[in-house]
N, C-alpha and C positions, 0 to 999 in steps of 0.2 A: 095312819098307815105304818109309821115307824114303830109305834108301840105294838101294833098287831103283828108285824113281822118278827119283832124281838120276842114277843110272847109265844108265838108259834115255835121258834127255835128253842126258846127256854123250856117249853114243855117237852120237846124231843130230848134235849140234853138232860133234863131232870129224870126222865124215864130211863135213861142210861146210867143214872147214878152220878151225874155231873153236878156242877155248881147250880144252886137255886137262884143265884143273883138275877139271871136273865129272865126267869119266870116273873119275879117280883118287879124287876125294872120294866118289863113289857106291860105288866098290869098297871103300874103307876103311870107310865107314858100313855097308855090307852085311856085311862081315866082323865088324865090331864088334857088329852086331845078332845074328849067329849066335853069337858068343862070349857075348853076354849071355844068350841062351837056354840056352847050355851052362853058365851060371853061372861064367864064367871072368873073373878080374880083368883079363885082357888087353883086355876090352871097354872098360874105363875108360881104360886106357893108350892104346888106339887112338883113342878119342873125344877125349882130352886132346891127343894129338899132332895129330889132324886139326884141332882148334880152333885150336891155336897156329900150326900151319902155314898155316891159312886166314887167320889174323890177319896173318901176315907177307905172304902173297900179296895180301891186300886192300889193305894199306898200299902195296905196290908198284904195284898196278893203279890205285887211285883216290886214294891219299893222304888228306889231312885233309878228309874229306867224310862227314859222318854219315849223310846220306840214302843215299849210295851204299853205305855199310857195311851198311845194314839187311838187304838180301837175302843178303848174303854171310855174315853172322854171326848173324842172329837165330835161325835154326834150331839152330845149334850151341850158342848160349847157353842156349836153352830145354832142349836135351837135357842139357847139363851141370848145369843147375839141377835138373832132374828127378832126375838121378843123385844130386845132393847131398841133395835132400829125402828121397830113398829110403835115407838113411844106415843106418837101423835094419834095413831089409830086406836091404841089402847085407851088413851085419854078420852076419846069419844065413845068407845064401845063398852068399856067396863063400868058397871055401876059401883060407886064408892071408890073410884080411882084416886090414889094419892101418889104424887110424883116421886118423892124421895124414897119411900119404901119400894116402889116399883123398880126404880133404877138400881137400888141396892140388891133387890131379889134377883135381878137379871145380870147385872154387871159383875157383882162379886163372885158368883159361881163361875161365870165365863172367864174372868181374869185368873181365878185360882186354877181352873182347869188348864188354861193356856200356859201359865207359868209351870205347872206340873209336867207339861209336855216339853216346853221349850228349854227350860233351864238344864235338865239332864241331857237334851240333845246337843246344846252348845257347850256344856261343861260336863262331858261324860266321865263317869267313874271307871269305865273299862279301858281307858288309856293309862296303863300302868308302866311307868318308866323307871329305870334303875337310877339310883342316886349317883350323880357324876363323881362325888367325892369317894364313894365306895368303889366306883370303877377305877379311879386313879390308884387306889390302895390295893387293888387285886394283884397278887404276886404272879409273875410270869411262869408258865409251865408249858413246855412244848408238847403238843400232841402229834408231832412228827419229828422224832428225835434223830432221825438219820435220813439221808437222801437215798431214795430207792434206786438201786442199780439193777440193770438187766444184763444177764450173761450174753445176750445176743445184740446188745446195743439198742433195744427198743426205745425210740424217742418218746413214746407215750407212757413210759414206766413211772414217771414222777412229774411233779409240777415244775413249771419253768416260767419265770416272769415275762420272757420274750415270746412265748408260744402258748397255744391252747390246743393240746394234742388229742384230747378226748372229749366226749360229750360234756363231761363235768370237769374239764381241765386236763385230766390225764386218766390213766387206768385206775388211779386211786379214788377218783370220783368224789371230790370234796367241794366242787363248785367254788374253788378257792384259787386266788392268784397270789404269789409272793410279791408282786409289784406293790409298792407302797407310796407312790407319788400322790395319789388321791387320798385325802385324809378328811376327817370331820371338819377341820379348819378351812379347807379350800374347796370342798365338793360343791358348795353353792355357786361356784364360778364356772362349773362345767358348761361348755359350749359345743354346739354341733361342729364336728370336724368335716364330715361329709355325709351325704345321703344318696343311696343307690336304689334304683327301681328295677326289680327283676323282670317286670312285665308279665309275671305269672298270675293272672287274674281270671276269675270265672267268666267264660264267654256269656254273652247275652242269652238268657233262657236256659242256662246250664242247670241241671239238677244235682250236680256234684258239689258236695260241701267242702269248702276250702278251709283247712285247719292248719294255720301257720304255727307250728310247734318247734321249729328248728333252732338249735344252737349251733352256729357255724364253728369250724375249726380255724386256727391260725397257725401256720407253720412257715418259718422263714419270712418272706415279705408278702405272703398271700393269705387271704381269708377265703375259706371254702364254704359256700352257702348251698343248702339243698332246699329247693322250692317245694310247694305242695304237690306238684305233679312230678316231683323227683328229678327235675333237672338240677345239675350241679354247675355252679358258676364260681369261677375264681376271680377275686378282686384284689387290687393292690391295697395292702394293709394301711398305707399312709394316706392314700388319696381316694380310695373307693372306686377307682376306675376298673372297668371290666377287662380281664386278661383273656379269658376264654369261657365258653359254656358248652355243656354236653347234655343232650336230650336222649335218654334211654328209651323213650317211647313207651312209657308205662301203660299197661292195659287200661283203657278208658272205662270198661265195665267194672273192673276191680276198683278203680278210683271212685266211681259213682256208688258202688255197693258199700265200700268200707270208709269212704271219705278220703280226700286228697291231703296227704301229709307225709312229711319226712323229718323225723326228729334230729337225725344227724348222720354223719359219715365217719369212716375210719381212715386214718393215714398210716402208711407203712413205708419205711425205707428198706429196700431189698438189700441182701448181702452185696458187698463190694464185688464188682465185676458183672452184675446183672445188667445186660444191655437193654432189654426191653423194659421200659417203665422202672427205672431205678428208684423213683419215688412214686407212690400211687395213692389214689383215693378209691375207697371201696364202700359200697352201700347196697342195700336191698331195694329191688324194683318190683312194684306191684305187677302181678302176673307170674311171679315165681322165678326171679333171677337175682343173682349176685353179680354186680357189675364192678369192673376195675378199669380206671383210666389213669393215664400219666398225669401226675400232679403238676408237671410243668406245662403241658400242652393241651390236656383235655382229650387226647386221643385214646381210643380203646387199647388196652394192653393185650395184644394179639396172642401172647404166649400164656395168658391166664384163661383157663377153662377152654371154651369154644369161642375163640375170637374176642375174648374180653368178658365173657359171661359164663357163670356156672348155673346149670339148670337146677333150681331148688324144688321143682315139681317132681323130680325123680323119686320114686318110691313113696310119694304122698298119696297118690290116687287122684281120680278125676273129681274135682269139686268146682262149683260155681266161682268164677273170678271174684275176688274180694271176700270170700268166705274165710280165707286166711291170708296173711301178708306180713311184711316186715315193717313194724312201726318204729322200732328203735335202731340205733346204729349198731353195726357189728363191732367187735373188739379184736385187737391183734395182740397176741402174746405167744412167745416161743415159736415164732414163724408161722403160726396158724391164724387165720381169720375165722372167728367164731360168731355164729349168728343164730338167733332164735326167731320166733315169729308169734304173732297173735292169731287166735282163732275166735271167730264171732261166738258170743255167749248164747247158750240156751237153744241152739238149733237142733242138734242131733246127738244122741249118745255116741254114735260112731262118727264123730266129726274128724277133721284132719288131725293127724298126730301132732302132739306137742314136742316132737323131737328137736333137740339142739344139735347142730352140725358144725364141724370144723373142716376147713380146707387149707391146703398149703397156700400161703399168701403170695407166693411167686407163681406157681404153676396152676393153682386152682384145683389141684388133685385132692380127692377126698382123703381126709385124715382120720376122722372118727365121728361117731354119732352117740349121743346119749339118748337112748330110746328106752323109756321106762318099762315097756312091756317085754323087753329082752334083757333081763338083768345079767350083767357080766359080759354082754356082747356089745362091742363098739364098732363092729364092721357094718357095711351096708347090707340090707337084705339081699336075698338071691334075685336073679333077673326078673322074676315075676312077683317078688315079695313086696310088702309094704311095711313102713314103720307103723307101730301100734296105734290104731285110731283111738281118739277120745281121751288121750292122756293129758295131764296138766302141761300147759305150754309156758313158754318164757317170753313174754312180750316186753317186759320192762328193760331199761338199760342195764348192761352188764358191767361188772368191775373185775379187776385182775391184780394179783400180786406177782410182779415179775421176779421177785426174789424167791418166793415159794413155788412159783410156777403153777399157781392155782387161778382158775377163773370162777367167779361167784355168780350162780344162776338163781334169780328169784322166781319161783314157780307160781303158777296160777292153780286153778281148780280143774278137776276132771270135767269133761263135757257133761252137761246136765247139771248146771251149777247149784240148783235148788232142790235136787233130789239125789240122795246118796246111797240108796239100797243096792245098786248094782256095781259099785266101785270095787276094784280089785284091792288086795292087801297092799300092793305097791302104790297104787293111786292114793289110798288112805295115808300111807306113810309119808309120801312126798308132796302131798297137796299143800299149797301155801307155805312152801319151805324155802330156806336158803340152802343151796346145794353147792358144795365146793368140789370142783372137778379138776383133775390133772389136765393142764392145757395141752400137754403133748400127747396124752394117750386116751383121754376121755374117761379115765377111771374115777369113780366117785370116792372122795376121801372122807367126807362127812356131810351130814345134813342136819338142819334144825327146823322143826315144824312150828309155825307161828299160830296156827289155828287147827283144832282137832275137828275132823269130819265137817268140813266147811259146807254150810248150806246157805251162805249169804253173799257169795261171789267176792270174798275177801282176798282174792289173789294179790300177791305182793307187787305193787306198782313202783314204789320208790327204789331208786338205785342204791345198792349197798355202798356205804362209805368206809374207806379203809384208813384207820388212824392207829397211832400208838397209844396204849392205854396203861396208865400207872396202876400197879397192883401192889399188894403187900410183898409179893415175891419178885418185884421188879417190873419193868415195862414189858408189856406183851403186845404183839401185833393183834389188832382188834378189827372187827367189822361192826359198824353201827347199822342196824337194819330197822328202818321205820316201816310202818305198815298202814294199810287202809283201816285195819281194825282198831287203830288208835294206839297200839303198843309200840314202844321203841326198845328193841332188844340190842344188847351189847354182847358180842361173842368173841372168843378167841378165834382168830381167823386161820390159825394153823390146825386147831383141834375141833372147833365148833362148840366148845364148852362155854356156857354163859359166864361172863365176867361180872355181870350184875344179876342180882337174885331174880329167879323166875319161879312163880308159884302157880300150881294148878288149882283153880278155884271152881266151885260148883257152878254149873250152868243151868238155865231153865230147861225143863223137860216137857214132854207131852206133845210130840210132833203129830201132824195130821196124816191120815191115809196110809199108815204103814211105814212112813218115814221114821227115822230114829235120830236121836240127838246125843252128842257126846256128853258124858257125865260131867266133864270138867273142861276148862279152857285155860291156856297159859296167859299169865299176866306178868309183865316186867315191872315188878313192884318198886324197884329202886329208881326207875326213870319216870319222867313226866309222861303223860299220855295226851292224846289229841282228841279225846271224846268230849266235845265242848270246848270251852276256853282251856288251853293247855295248862295242866297242873298235875299234881300227884293223885288227885281224886277225879275219876270220870264223872261227867254230868249224867244224871238220870232225869229224864223228862217228866214233867207233871202236866196235868190238864191246863194249869195256869200259864204254861209256856206257849200254848197255842196262840196264834197271832193272825192279824189281818190289818187292813187299813181302815176298816169300818167294823161296827159290831156284828154285821151280817156275815162277812167272810171269816171273822174270828169265831163266830158261833159255829159256822160250818166246820172249821178246823177242830174246835172243841168236840163236836159231835163225832168227827172222824176219829179223834183220839180215843173216845169212849167206845167206838164201834169195832176197833181192831184190837188184837192182842199186843200187849207190851209189858214185858217183865224185866226190862232192862237189857243190857248187852246180851247178845246171842239168843234172843227170843226166836224160837224156830218159826220158819214161814208156815202160814196156815191158809186153808181154803178161804176162810173169812177175812184174811188180811192180817198182816203183822206190821207194826211200826219198827223199822230197823234203824238203830242208832248206835254207832255211826252208820251213815248210809253207804251205799255202794261206791261212792266217789271218795270216801274217807271223811275224817282222818287226813292222812297224807297220801298223795298219789305220785305219779311218775316224775313230778318236778323234784321230789326228794328234799334233802336238807343240804345246807352248806356248813362248813366247819372252818372257823378261824383257828388254824393249827398252832399259832403262837399264843393266842390269848385263851384258848380252850373254851370257845363259845360256839355253840351250835345254833344255827338260825333256820327257821322253816316257816312256810306259810301253810296253814291248815284250813280245812273246811268244816263247817257246822251245819250240814244239811241232812236231816233225817230222810229216809225213804219209806215208801209203802211197798211191801212185797206180798204177793198173793199167789198161792198155788191154784192152778186152773185145771179142773178135771178134764180128762181126755175127751169126753163127749162134748164139752163146751168148746174145746179147741177145734174139734171136727165141725161142730155146728157153725162156728164163726169162719171156717175156711182158712184157718191159720196154717201155713205151710212153711217148712224150713227153706233156707236159701237154696239148698240142693234139690228141693222139690219144686223150685220155680217161684217160691214166695209170692207176694210179701207175707210177712208174718203177722200182719194186722195189729201191730203194737204188742204182740204177745211173744213169749218164748215157747215155741211148740214142743221142744224137748222130745223130738221123735225118737222112738225106741224106749221111752220111759212111760210109766202109767199115768203121768201127770205133767202138765205144762206149768208155766209160771208167768208172772207179770211183775215188773218193777218200775218204779218211777219216783222222782223226788216228791216229798210230801208238800204239795202245793194247794193253794186255795183256788176258787173259781176264777180269781183275778190273775192266776199264774204267778203269785208271789209265794215264797216259802211260808209254811204254816208255823214257823217259829220266828220270834222277833230277832232282828239283827242283834249282834254281829253274826254274819254267815261265813266270815273268813277272818282269820287272825294271822298276824306276823308276830313271832315270839323268839326270844333268845334264852338259851339254856346254858348255865355255867356247868361245864363238864366236871369241874372239881367237886362242886356241892351237889350236882345233879338236880338243881332247882331251876325253875323258870325265874329269871331275873328281870325280865320285862316282857310285856305282851301288849298288843294294841290291835284294834280292828284295821284291816287292810282294804282299802278301796272305798270309793264313794258311790252314791247313786246318781252321779251326774249324767251318765249315759244310759241308765236303765230306769225302769219304773213300771207301774201297773199297765197291763195290756201292751207291754213293750214300748211305751211312750217315755222317752228320756225325761227325767225330772228336772235336769239342769240345776239341781241343788247339790252343792259340794260339801255335804256332811260326811265325815268318815264313819259310815255305817258298818263297813266290813262286808264285802261282797264275796260270793264264791270265787275261788281262784284256781288257776291252772298254770303249770310250769313252776319254776323255782327261783331261788335267789342266787346272786353272786356276792361273795364276800372277799374283800381285799385285805392284804396284810397291813394296809394303811389304816384299817379300822372302820371301813364303810361297807354296808350291805346295800346292794342295788337290785331292784326288780320292778317288773310291771305286774303281770300275773292276774290282777284284779279285772273286774268287768268294766272299769272306766279306762279311758285311753290316756293313761299317765305312766311315766317312768318316775320312780322315786328312789331316793337314797336316804339311808338311816344310819345313825351311829350304832355300830355293832355292839358296843358295850352298854349303851343306855336305852336304845330304841327310839331316840329322838329323831323326828323327821327333819332332814337337813336340806333337801332339794327335791323339787318335782318339776316335770316338764310335760306339757300337753303334747300328745302324739297324734299323728294322722290316722291311726288305726289301733286295734288292740295289740297288746304285747304279751302273747301267750307262749313265747319262746324265752328261755332263760338267757340272760346276757352272758357275754364272755369278756375277758380283759387281757391285754397284752401290752408290752412296751415295744415300740417301733421307732427307730431313729431317736432314741432317748426320751420319747414321750409316751405316757401311759394312755391307752385308749380303752373305752368301754363300748362294746358293739352289741346291738340287739336286732333281731328280726322283728319288724313291726308290721304285721300283716293281718291280724285279727283271726277270729275263730267262729265259723258259722254255727257250730252247735252251742256255743256259749252266747252267741248274739252280739259279739263285739264287732266293731267296724272292720270291714275287709279292706286290705290294701296290699302293697307289694314292696314296702320299704325295708331297707337295711340301713340303720342309722348308727353313726359313730360319734362319740363325744370325747372330748379331751379338755385339759386345762388350758387357759389362755396362754 
């Protein structure tokens, strides 16, 4: 039966122009099975020869790679071992049986196959660490040559070891703390200082997905946590005891539609003499509100907007709750609180506007709007007017330069992500762009586009990182912009001019159904990319990269590879299907990168999960009854793209067992030397301990490299700390070498990036440990703090 199944799949694969191995292997296995039924010793000889031949073929095809060896060899190893265990039966049944040759013919191939799998698994070649002696000899060069100052005293303007004033530490957004008590020498002694339970858990029978992606703030002696249902809780920074909590009563329909999550909040100190809420916490609430509460008491700021809320639905139009919402924290600069929002992909060409708005941080009064459909206009529309529908939105975390007075907006794609024929010139120009906007007026100063005519949903997810960059003409203020598409761009943040070379390279052509494809795409050739294992050369997938845990699901993935179109990066979506690599999740996503500003090392966790994207003709959309959210949905797992001639479908490239169709690693943690622009270390991040086929945890703690979400924290002491992987662990690594220094088992998944601060002379690391329903990690409600003994 095994031989028959492999033969059938081998015939299908061969007809598609794929490997002939499975056809021959299936034939040999089938003949061996027939001979076994006939009680012929030739069955053993055939099985032994097939196993040894497969071993040679496997080493030729994938080399020293234990994960890739599994589906090629596991079935043969099992068959050989079964034959060995059946020694006594074989002795009775086979004519001419000879013990020693029989044992050798079954045991030797089995042992050789097992060793070919196990040795690379336990002694992997893809854990590539930096030489400690080279790390010690690296010269020091600061990537933050001066302390950022703000003309209005904005406390979030720069990094501070005692506080964590922005989603990624401050408006500079480096996921970095100047605190240096925790070092590679002592991080292994980290102990839990306190653990707090928010109580925000899914009720029994709830259909709402809880996505704990929050990075709290720490200001003064308080830590400010935002829970999935957008409650804000203030905790004592030293003890973890609750001070106050506020529930804005987020719209439950919106939470169920979009998922329940709150990545962060903003902190603001009002000008001296402000009586109501001199310090305040501000955040977006699902249902279309911007809330402000007193940072000391948790009471609504009555003078802000209408009793503590600004109506964000104004001029957006009527849409189903959850169609759009605020996923990332607002940012405060020049006395304005600036906020973007997400819009659900693929629903309607005339989806909610992607407008970004600013409000006075004291009064909540409208300040300006960046509405792409009204160039040069920063005012609100008229009483009955609306912001331009369907424009690229800004859902990712924002960054800001308080000296230049600029806020940096990473944009997404126009509505109808996978079909581009109806986009306006402005949408084409600003799609997947980093846009620098005057924080006081909303005037666009410059923009840089990272993808031309995006057909792959490569909206910019990572937060821009603001650093100082050495050049031949002196140090320049720079912004590092990582992307889903795998490119890492370095731009002058005052002018938008690239500080590292960017080349336009030819892209695959020949889109389906009247769609068109850009002739070229921008590549940041001087920086590493995250298409595959981070390096200067992007990975191009081959049929031999297709994977499974058995020959059957691997065959399925090989057949899929041969059945869809794949011409490398930027292969256009097709009706027959396209293999999209990097996939829709990156590359790099909203967790972004961290930067050790003194050592000049950038650290990031990246994903290696291809996607299958398919254009779906309108008649098929109608036949299946797929409707947009605003038409009452559900969308039947499709993207109806109402108002366009074609819909779409996207999903990770998975086998029938719901495992990725490429062998691990599926996630990496890497360090880049910003002086040389080279990857100095990289390693798979995360084990399969809490995951496995059919969702059954393997309980095997091999560092396979899982998909990741959220980002790292890097300390001035030389340590990088993060969870992010699909196993329930927090880990610490040496920033210079990549060596694993510490790990601790957690009660739930850690899909929120950690923060760090010094309180009462002690450095703390704090993380929300609540899990992520869409990633399948354990759900909880913990906030955990660690410190040195």
